[in-house]
N, C-alpha and C positions, 0 to 999 in steps of 0.2 A: 504494499500500499503505500510505503513511503516514497517509492521512485516514480510516483505520480503526482505527490504533493507539490503544489505551486506551479504544476504543468497548465500551459495554455492549452487549452484542445476545441478545436471547431467541427461541429458535428452538421452536415448536411441532413436534410429531413429530421430535423431534430426534436420535433413536436408531436411525433406519432411512432407507433410501432417500434422497432428495434432502436431507432435512434434516440427517442424518448427514454429509454430503458437505460441506454449507453449514456445519456447525460446525467441521470441519476447516479448509475455506479460511478461515474468520474466524480461526481460532485462530492458522493462519499468517502472518497479518495483524496479529497481536498483540492482537487484541481480547479482552476477558473474555466466554466464552460461557455463556449459561444455556439448558440444552435442558428442554423439557417434553415426557414421554411415558407412556403409560399401561402401557408394558411394562418391569416393573422390572427385569428380567433384561438386556434389550438395552440400558437406561438404565446399568445398574452398568457393563457390559462396555464402552460407549461412553466413559463418564467416565473409567474406568480405561485405556483405549488412548490417550485423546487427552490425558490429563493429562501426557503426556511432552512434548506439544506446547507447552501453554500453560494458561491459568486456565479450568476448566471445571466447572460446577456442573450436576449432573441432578437434578430435581424430577420425582416421580411424579404425574401429573395426568390425571384423566378430564375433557376437556375438554368432554363432553356433559354434564356436572353443573355447572350455575351456581355453586354453591358452594363447589366445589372450584376455580374459576377464582377466585373472589373470595380465599378464603383464601390460596392460593398467591401471587397478586399482591400481597397485603398482605405476606408475607414477603419477596417480591423487593423491594418498595419499603422495607421496615424495612432488609434486608441490603445494599441497594446503592442504594437512592435511584431517580433517574430512569433507566429505560434509553434508550439512544440509538438501537437500531435493534429493531423487532419484525418478526419475519417469520412471519405466520400461514402455515405449511405443512401442518399436518396435514390427512389427510382420508381418508374410505373410500368404498369403491363395492361396491354388492350384485351387479350385474350380471347382472338377472334382468329378464324382461319386467314391467311395471308391475302386472300383476294376479296375478303371483305374490311380491311383495312383501308382508310382514307389514306389520302397524302399526308395530311394533318398528324394522323396516328403514327404514321411511319417516322415522319421527321421529329415529330415530339419525343417520341421513344427512345429513337438514338440521340437527339439533344441533351436529355435528361441523364439516359443511363449509360452513355458513353461518351459523348463529346464534354460535356460538365464536369465530370471527374478530372479529365485532362487539362480542362481550362482553370478550373480552381486549384488543383496543382501547381499548375504555370504560374499562377499569382503569388503562391507562397515557397515554393521549391528555392529560387534563389536566395531569399532569407535563409533557408536551412543550409543552403550549400556556403553561404558567407559563413555562419557561425560552425559549420561542420557538426551539425546535430538536428535530429528530427525524426518523425516517424509519419509514413502516410499508410493509412488501413483503407482498402478499396474492398467494398462489400459487393461482391459479384454475385454468383447463384450457380447452383449444379446445373441449371440450365444454359450455361456455359461450358458444360461437358458434355451432355447428352441433349441430343436434338428430341424436340417435343411437338406433335400437332398443336395448333392453337397458341403457339408460344415463339412463332418463327422469328417476328421483328425483335421480341424479347430477347430471344436467344442470340440473335445477331449482336444484339448490344452487348450482353454478357461475354459472348466470346470476344469481342473486341475488347471490353474492359479487362479480362483475362490476361489477353496478351500484351495489351500496353502496360499493365501493372507489373507483370513479372519481368518484361523489357526494362522497364524503368529501375528495378530492383538490381539487374545486370548492369545496367549504367552507373548507379551508384556505387556499385561493388567495384567496377573497373576504373572509376575515377578515384577510388579509396576514399570515399566520403562515409561518414558515420550516420547515414540517414538510411533508416530500415523501412522497407516497404513490404507489407502483409496484405496478400490477397486472400479474403474469405470467400467460400463457394459453399454456402447453406442449400439444403433441401429446402422443400416449402416449410414457411413458418406461420403459426397460428397468431398473425397480428390482424387480420382482416384485410389484409392485401390479396389474399389467395381464398378468400371465403367462396365456398361450393366445391372445393377442391376435394377429389375422392381418392385415397391412395392405401396401397397395401402396406406400403413401408410408412412408419410412423412418421405424421407431422409434428414438427419440432415446436416446442414451447417458447415462446420469448423469452423468458427470464432467464433459462437454461441456455440458451443460444447466445444471449448478450453476455453472459458470464464467460462463456467460451470465448467470444471475440475479444473480451477485455483481457482475458489470460494471454491470448494469442499477442496482443498488443504487448503486454508486459513482458513475455518471453522473446520478443522480436521475432515471432515465427515467420516464414515466409510463404507459404500455401497451406491453407487450411480448409478442409471440407467438413461440412458438420451434417450428418455423422461423419466419423472419421473414414469408414470403408467407402464411402462415395467416390474418392479420387480412385482407388485401387479398382472398384467395381466398373467406372468407365474408363479409365485408360487401360487397364491389363485385358478387360473385355473384348474393348475395340482393337487392341493390338493382337489378340490369340485369335479372334472369331471372325467369320465371313460376315458380311454386312447382313447376309438373312438371318444367320445364327443368331446375332447380336440383337436384331429386330425381334427375333420371337422370345429372347430371353428378356429384354427390356419392355417390350411391348405386351407379349402374352402372358409370359410368367410372373413377372413383377407389376405388369400392369401400368407401367409408367405413360405409356402412350394414350391411356384413357383418362389419366388424372384431370385433364382439363374441360372433358364433356360438360360436366354441371357447374363449370366457372361462373361466379358471380361478381367475384371481387369487392373490393372496398366502395361503399355508397359515396357517392361524390358529396361534398359538404359545402 
């Protein structure tokens, strides 16, 4: 707990779901927390509630808008200097067959899930490099490991996020910088974002998933799947088996390809 004391942590999507739980966990460990969220009402409610625990600041940001990212990041740097830990957590999913997506569905999903983490990190990475210290945690998805019907654009965004995140880790290593990159790839989490999903594999509980993410940051882990067997299941299975066999295994045996059939998702606020 002491290693997080006094750290400045920025969490996107910090007013709901996993982001909100992470904000509380960091506050309980005496870090200063800045949360970005597009929902002003949830933002105000979260800051009001968690200010009883520690120092928390909420900023309304639409991270699909590059100018808002740039302007709000500038304000963070002016008010707090360099941040110590960045958690790119915010994400959205449409949950339709690809041909049912609108152009806006596609661009918005890619902007929030893939482009925003890169743009936000770009705003703060120079400061981390200058002081040769920092951590970046990117919340991807097991959907970035295994393809799935009704998740085509979401999967594309998470595959992109995973590739960029781990490439960034290798760049920091090559440059001999003490900046640690953690890529998190969870299965479905029961936060409301995936309401309606039916799964043979256990759906994750938010508190336990958030604790796993926090511990991964504390231990400076590189790539973490939740549950832990998901990486081996995907990578080894895809490497050893034919496409037809893996489709049977993931689709028929594990039922993954049918998980989104009754998808509802989080109600718009």
